[in-house]
C-alpha angles and dihedrals in degrees: 000000000000097000127077131184110244099175137017137184141161112246146154104248111214134179127204115243108211091196096059096024089230139116112248132184115269112236131019097311143011123263143100123309134193105241119195136182112219127198121203100220096203101042094032092227129138137212138178119229127185128187128182111252092220101053106001092244110166107242098171135015110166137155114237104227135181110273096037109155109228129183130177097208094179136350090274103029117074122171138181135183120230110231095191113035093190090069095059134073129183 
């Protein structure tokens, strides 16, 4: 396989709902996910993938591209803004 996990953490994956102006759980329910950063060793590309610990539901699968807006709001709250929505699935 040409991808390898280079970082992993447990996290609550949330998405921002513009309609309600609130953060909501990604996926069908709330709960912790295993979030991993993968590196494609041939193409030298990266993506973030998150799966619920309880049922392995994919809650994020997004390419990490140049120009990604990242902000560490607090020690435990990290956020980024997708610049190209067509490159992400959740």
